[in-house]
C-alpha positions as CSV (number, residue, x, y, z in Angstrom):
1,A,44.3,133.6,77.3
2,V,43.8,136.6,79.6
3,A,44.0,134.4,82.7
4,R,47.1,132.7,81.3
5,A,48.8,136.0,80.6
6,K,47.9,137.1,84.1
7,R,49.6,134.0,85.6
8,E,52.7,134.6,83.6
9,I,53.0,138.2,84.8
10,C,52.4,137.1,88.4
11,A,55.0,134.4,88.1
12,K,57.6,137.0,86.9
13,L,56.8,139.6,89.5
14,S,56.2,137.4,92.6
15,P,59.1,136.4,94.9
16,Q,60.5,133.0,93.9
17,V,60.3,130.1,96.4
18,T,61.5,126.5,96.3
19,R,59.7,123.6,97.8
20,V,60.8,120.0,98.0
21,V,58.2,117.3,97.5
22,Q,59.1,113.8,98.5
23,V,57.8,110.9,96.4
24,P,58.5,107.2,96.0
25,A,61.1,106.4,93.3
26,L,58.6,103.9,91.7
27,V,56.6,106.9,90.3
28,R,59.5,108.6,88.7
29,A,58.5,107.4,85.2
30,Q,54.9,108.5,85.6
31,I,56.0,112.0,86.7
32,A,58.5,112.4,83.9
33,G,56.3,110.8,81.2
34,V,57.4,109.7,77.8
35,R,60.6,111.6,76.9
36,G,59.8,114.0,79.8
37,R,56.6,115.3,78.4
38,N,54.5,115.1,81.6
39,L,57.2,117.0,83.5
40,Q,57.5,119.6,80.8
41,E,53.7,120.1,80.7
42,I,53.5,120.6,84.4
43,Q,56.3,123.2,84.3
44,T,54.6,125.0,81.3
45,Q,51.2,124.9,83.0
46,T,52.3,126.2,86.3
47,H,55.3,128.4,85.2
48,T,57.7,126.6,87.5
49,V,61.0,124.9,87.3
50,I,61.0,121.3,88.5
51,V,64.1,119.2,89.1
52,L,63.4,115.4,89.1
53,P,66.5,113.4,90.3
54,K,67.9,111.0,87.7
55,A,67.6,107.3,88.3
56,G,70.5,105.6,90.2
57,R,72.1,102.4,89.0
58,D,70.9,100.3,91.9
59,E,67.9,102.3,93.0
60,S,65.3,100.6,95.2
61,P,61.7,101.1,94.2
62,F,61.0,102.3,97.8
63,E,63.7,104.9,97.6
64,V,62.6,108.5,98.3
65,L,63.0,111.2,95.7
66,D,63.4,114.9,96.5
67,V,61.6,116.7,93.7
68,S,62.5,120.4,93.8
69,I,59.9,122.9,92.6
70,T,60.8,126.6,92.1
71,G,58.4,129.4,91.2
72,D,56.0,131.9,92.9
73,H,54.1,130.6,95.9
74,S,50.8,129.8,94.2
75,S,52.5,128.2,91.2
76,V,54.7,125.9,93.4
77,I,51.5,124.8,95.3
78,A,49.8,124.0,92.0
79,A,52.7,122.0,90.7
80,A,53.0,120.1,93.9
81,Q,49.3,119.2,93.7
82,L,49.7,117.9,90.1
83,I,52.7,115.8,91.2
84,E,50.7,114.4,94.2
85,A,47.8,113.5,91.9
86,I,50.2,111.5,89.7
87,V,51.5,109.7,92.8
88,D,47.9,109.0,94.0
89,K,47.1,107.3,90.7
90,R,50.1,105.1,90.7
91,T,50.3,104.1,94.4
92,T,48.7,104.7,97.8
93,K,52.2,104.5,99.4
94,R,54.2,107.5,100.5
95,A,57.9,107.9,101.2
96,V,59.4,110.4,103.6
97,R,63.0,111.3,104.4
98,I,63.6,112.5,107.9
99,T,66.7,114.8,108.0
100,D,66.2,116.6,111.3
101,V,67.1,113.7,113.7
102,P,70.7,114.1,114.8
103,R,73.0,111.3,113.5
104,E,74.2,110.4,116.9
105,L,70.6,109.2,117.7
106,H,70.4,106.8,114.8
107,A,72.0,103.9,116.6
108,L,69.7,104.5,119.6
109,L,66.7,104.4,117.3
110,V,67.8,101.0,116.1
111,G,68.5,99.8,119.6
112,Q,70.3,96.8,120.9
113,D,70.0,94.0,118.3
114,G,67.5,96.2,116.4
115,A,64.8,96.1,119.2
116,T,63.8,99.8,119.1
117,L,63.5,99.8,115.3
118,Q,61.4,96.6,115.4
119,A,59.1,98.1,117.9
120,L,58.5,101.2,115.8
121,E,57.7,99.1,112.7
122,H,55.5,96.8,114.7
123,A,53.5,99.7,116.0
124,H,52.8,100.9,112.4
125,A,51.7,98.0,110.3
126,G,53.1,97.9,106.8
127,V,55.7,100.6,107.4
128,Q,59.3,100.1,106.4
129,I,61.9,102.2,108.3
130,S,65.4,102.6,107.1
131,I,68.0,104.1,109.5
132,P,71.5,104.8,108.2
133,G,74.4,102.8,109.7
134,P,77.4,104.5,111.4
135,L,79.4,104.8,108.2
136,D,76.6,105.3,105.7
137,A,77.0,108.5,103.6
138,D,73.2,109.3,103.6
139,A,72.2,110.7,107.0
140,A,68.4,110.7,106.3
141,I,66.0,108.2,107.9
142,G,63.6,106.7,105.3
143,V,60.0,105.8,106.0
144,V,57.8,104.0,103.4
145,G,54.2,102.9,103.7
146,E,50.6,103.9,103.4
147,R,50.1,107.7,103.6
148,D,48.3,108.0,107.0
149,V,50.5,105.3,108.6
150,V,53.7,106.9,107.4
151,Q,52.6,110.3,108.9
152,A,52.0,108.6,112.3
153,A,55.3,106.7,112.1
154,V,57.3,109.8,111.3
155,A,55.7,111.6,114.3
156,E,56.6,108.7,116.6
157,I,60.2,108.5,115.3
158,R,60.7,112.1,116.1
159,A,59.1,111.8,119.5
160,T,61.2,108.7,120.3
161,A,64.4,110.5,119.1
162,H,63.6,113.4,121.4
163,A,63.0,111.0,124.4
164,L,66.3,109.2,123.6
165,L,68.1,112.5,123.5
166,Q,66.9,113.3,127.0
167,S,67.5,109.9,128.5
168,S,71.0,109.2,127.1
169,R,74.4,110.8,127.7
170,T,77.7,111.0,125.9
171,V,81.2,110.0,127.0
172,T,84.3,111.0,125.1
173,V,87.6,109.1,125.2
174,T,91.0,109.8,123.7
175,V,92.2,107.1,121.4
176,P,95.5,107.5,119.4
177,K,94.6,108.4,115.8
178,R,96.5,105.4,114.4
179,Q,94.3,103.0,116.4
180,H,90.9,104.4,115.1
181,Q,91.1,101.9,112.2
182,F,90.8,99.0,114.7
183,I,87.6,100.4,116.2
184,I,86.1,100.7,112.7
185,G,87.4,97.3,111.4
186,P,87.5,96.0,107.8
187,G,84.7,97.7,105.9
188,G,83.3,99.1,109.1
189,Q,82.5,95.6,110.4
190,T,83.8,96.1,113.9
191,L,82.1,99.5,114.4
192,R,78.7,98.1,113.2
193,E,79.0,95.1,115.6
194,I,79.7,97.5,118.6
195,V,76.6,99.5,117.6
196,R,74.4,96.4,117.1
197,S,75.4,94.7,120.3
198,T,75.1,97.7,122.6
199,G,72.5,100.0,120.9
200,C,74.9,102.9,121.5
201,S,76.2,105.3,118.8
202,V,80.0,105.5,118.4
203,N,81.4,108.5,116.6
204,V,84.9,108.0,115.2
205,P,86.4,111.1,113.5
206,P,87.1,110.8,109.8
207,P,90.6,109.9,108.7
208,R,91.3,113.5,107.6
209,S,90.3,115.0,110.9
210,P,93.2,115.6,113.3
211,S,90.9,114.8,116.3
212,D,91.7,111.7,118.4
213,Q,88.4,112.0,120.4
214,V,85.9,109.1,120.1
215,T,82.4,109.9,121.3
216,V,80.0,107.2,122.6
217,R,76.3,108.0,123.3
218,G,73.8,105.7,124.9
219,A,71.8,104.8,128.0
220,D,73.9,104.3,131.2
221,A,73.2,100.6,131.2
222,A,74.8,100.1,127.8
223,L,77.3,103.0,127.8
224,M,80.0,101.2,129.8
225,Q,79.7,98.1,127.6
226,A,80.2,100.2,124.5
227,L,83.2,102.0,126.0
228,S,84.8,98.8,127.0
229,L,84.4,97.4,123.4
230,V,85.8,100.6,121.9
231,K,88.9,100.4,124.2
232,L,89.2,96.6,123.6
233,H,89.3,96.9,119.8
234,A,91.5,100.0,119.9
235,S,94.2,98.1,121.8
236,S,93.7,94.8,120.1
237,V,96.5,95.6,117.7
238,A,99.9,97.0,118.8
239,V,101.0,99.9,116.6
240,E,104.5,101.5,116.4
241,T,105.5,104.3,114.0
242,V,108.9,105.0,112.4
243,N,109.8,108.4,111.0
244,P,112.5,107.7,108.5
245,S,113.3,111.4,108.0
246,T,114.8,111.6,111.5
247,I,117.1,108.5,111.4
248,H,119.9,110.4,109.7
249,T,121.0,114.1,109.8
250,Y,120.7,115.3,106.3
251,A,120.0,118.7,104.8
252,R,117.3,117.3,102.5
253,P,115.5,114.7,104.6
254,M,112.5,114.3,102.3
255,L,114.7,113.6,99.3
256,Y,116.5,110.9,101.3
257,V,113.3,109.3,102.3
258,R,111.9,109.2,98.7
259,R,115.1,107.6,97.4
260,A,115.3,105.1,100.3
261,L,111.6,104.1,99.9
262,Q,112.0,103.7,96.2
263,Y,115.0,101.4,96.7
264,F,113.5,99.3,99.6
265,H,110.2,98.8,97.7
266,D,112.1,97.7,94.6
267,R,114.2,95.2,96.6
268,N,111.2,93.9,98.7
269,R,113.0,94.8,101.9
270,F,109.8,95.6,103.8
271,R,108.1,92.3,102.8
272,R,111.1,90.5,104.3
273,I,110.6,92.2,107.7
274,E,106.9,91.4,107.6
275,S,107.6,87.8,107.0
276,E,110.3,87.5,109.6
277,H,108.3,89.1,112.4
278,G,104.7,88.2,111.5
279,V,103.6,91.9,111.4
280,E,102.0,94.2,108.8
281,L,103.9,97.3,107.6
282,R,102.0,100.3,106.3
283,V,104.6,102.0,104.1
284,P,104.0,105.0,101.8
285,S,104.1,104.0,98.2
286,V,106.7,105.5,95.8
287,A,104.0,107.8,94.4
288,Q,102.9,108.8,97.9
289,A,106.5,109.6,98.9
290,A,107.1,111.6,95.8
291,A,104.0,113.8,96.5
292,A,104.7,114.1,100.3
293,Q,105.6,117.5,101.6
294,T,106.1,116.8,105.3
295,P,107.7,114.0,107.4
296,E,104.2,113.2,108.8
297,Q,103.2,112.0,105.3
298,V,106.0,109.4,105.1
299,L,105.6,107.8,108.5
300,I,105.8,104.0,108.5
301,E,103.3,102.0,110.7
302,V,104.2,98.6,112.2
303,Q,101.1,96.7,113.2
304,G,100.6,93.3,114.9
305,R,98.8,91.5,117.7
306,D,102.1,90.6,119.5
307,A,103.6,93.8,121.0
308,R,107.1,92.3,121.2
309,A,107.0,91.3,117.6
310,V,105.9,94.8,116.6
311,T,108.7,96.4,118.6
312,A,111.3,94.0,117.0
313,A,109.9,94.8,113.6
314,K,110.1,98.5,114.3
315,D,113.8,98.1,115.3
316,A,114.4,96.1,112.0
317,V,112.9,99.0,110.0
318,C,115.0,101.5,111.8
319,A,118.1,99.3,111.3
320,L,117.3,99.1,107.6
321,F,117.3,102.8,107.1
322,A,120.4,103.2,109.4
323,A,122.3,100.8,107.1
324,F,121.6,103.0,104.1
325,P,122.6,106.5,105.0
326,P,121.9,109.4,102.5
327,F,125.4,109.2,100.9
328,H,124.5,105.7,99.7
329,F,122.1,107.3,97.2
330,N,122.7,109.5,94.2
331,G,120.8,110.3,91.0
332,I,121.3,111.6,87.4
333,D,119.1,112.9,84.6
334,V,119.4,110.9,81.5
335,E,117.4,111.4,78.3
336,P,114.6,108.7,78.3
337,H,115.5,107.4,74.9
338,L,119.0,106.4,76.2
339,H,117.7,104.3,79.1
340,S,117.3,101.2,76.9
341,L,120.9,101.4,75.8
342,L,122.1,101.3,79.4
343,T,119.8,98.4,80.5
344,G,120.3,96.1,77.5
345,D,121.9,92.6,78.0
346,G,125.5,93.0,79.0
347,G,125.1,96.7,79.0
348,T,126.9,99.3,81.0
349,V,124.6,99.1,84.0
350,A,124.9,95.3,84.4
351,R,128.7,95.5,84.4
352,L,128.8,98.4,86.9
353,Q,126.4,96.7,89.3
354,A,128.5,93.5,89.3
355,A,131.8,95.3,89.7
356,R,130.9,98.0,92.2
357,S,128.0,96.6,94.3
358,I,125.8,99.3,92.8
359,Y,122.1,98.9,92.2
360,T,120.4,101.1,89.6
361,L,116.7,102.0,89.4
362,F,115.3,103.3,86.2
363,P,111.9,105.2,86.3
364,K,108.8,103.2,85.4
365,D,107.5,106.3,83.7
366,T,108.9,106.2,80.1
367,A,109.0,110.0,80.0
368,A,110.9,110.4,83.3
369,R,114.6,111.2,83.3
370,D,115.8,110.4,86.8
371,I,118.0,107.4,87.4
372,L,118.7,106.4,91.0
373,V,122.0,104.6,91.9
374,V,122.4,103.0,95.3
375,Y,125.5,101.6,96.9
376,E,124.5,98.3,98.5
377,G,127.7,97.6,100.4
378,F,130.2,94.6,100.2
379,N,132.6,96.3,97.9
380,P,136.1,95.2,98.9
381,D,137.6,98.5,97.8
382,I,135.2,100.4,100.1
383,D,135.5,97.9,103.0
384,R,139.3,98.4,103.1
385,V,138.9,102.2,103.7
386,A,139.0,103.5,107.3
387,P,135.5,104.0,108.7
388,E,136.0,107.8,109.0
389,A,136.8,108.0,105.3
390,R,134.2,105.6,104.1
391,E,131.5,108.2,103.3
392,D,133.9,110.1,101.0
393,A,134.8,106.8,99.3
394,V,131.2,105.9,98.7
395,R,130.4,109.3,97.3
396,A,133.4,109.1,95.0
397,L,132.3,105.6,93.8
398,L,128.8,106.8,93.0
399,R,130.1,109.9,91.3
400,K,132.4,107.7,89.1
401,T,129.5,105.4,88.3
402,L,127.3,108.3,87.2
403,E,130.1,109.7,85.1
């Protein structure tokens, strides 16, 4: 009892430290015990706080767990020894996570077609080495195997990484931000293939980064090949952008863009352009446009492998916005419970649309109040008006419609 009280006092007065013990995931249940009793007993016995990560849904039995132990120095050592003893009873294997190897060296450690990684595993029988890919969220290298062999493998991995750092070099190229997606490819497939075939690392800035710099690292013999592939894929698709907020001079350009996009989406006008020109349009959704604060957030991208088709499609998008200037749009707040009265069979809206070439968009949100009305053209009364007076005539038509 005296010794126990002494340990408790020392634990309270001594500086607190935290140590991380890495163990294979397959011993999680043994460390925790039934209803966590083993873990609780270790904490009580050593006067420490131990954090055992919860099991993941698709956890591999060879995954490495970082078990955190907090307490005074001697207590932490005692708790770590008890955990190691449990691991020894369950398995002779050890798992280690290497976090001090720079991510830019991971591809070089794998090597062209996996040659370097295979050589490392072959040199240490029974060891499994997991090196994160270029887009993997986890940046740690995992090593699993018998304890002594794992220690030797970890030492060689670090030594190999240091040698690769000394023998390789980096080259940075400027690639327009909108073309980074073609270097990465669907699900990262293109980027992984560049890395696999060359053994070089390719660092593409994340989408939120404003940087347009792509960095390639590797040995001189493979570096030029990797750079060529980066440039090839970046230019494999032609890209043009349209800024709809600049097509017309208007005091509230973002309001105009929101209204125009809402209407064009509803009328499938963008899909027609895609079909006619064989391109892909990346257009902000109605929700994205509503949340946008700057013109850069409502840019429209036109993509395709035929540069001439992309240019023609861009012109078609510009012409579409040009044909619907800001005065073709207007809006009104109407109590939501009245919307159904306006949209019913043979209701007011149907009659006005037919008689005045007006298109009406009701909000999909049943609690929203805004109703958008759009002049679609081809109204004989408007067409007869002189061009210089047509804007006023359209505004008057929309105003009467809203009234």
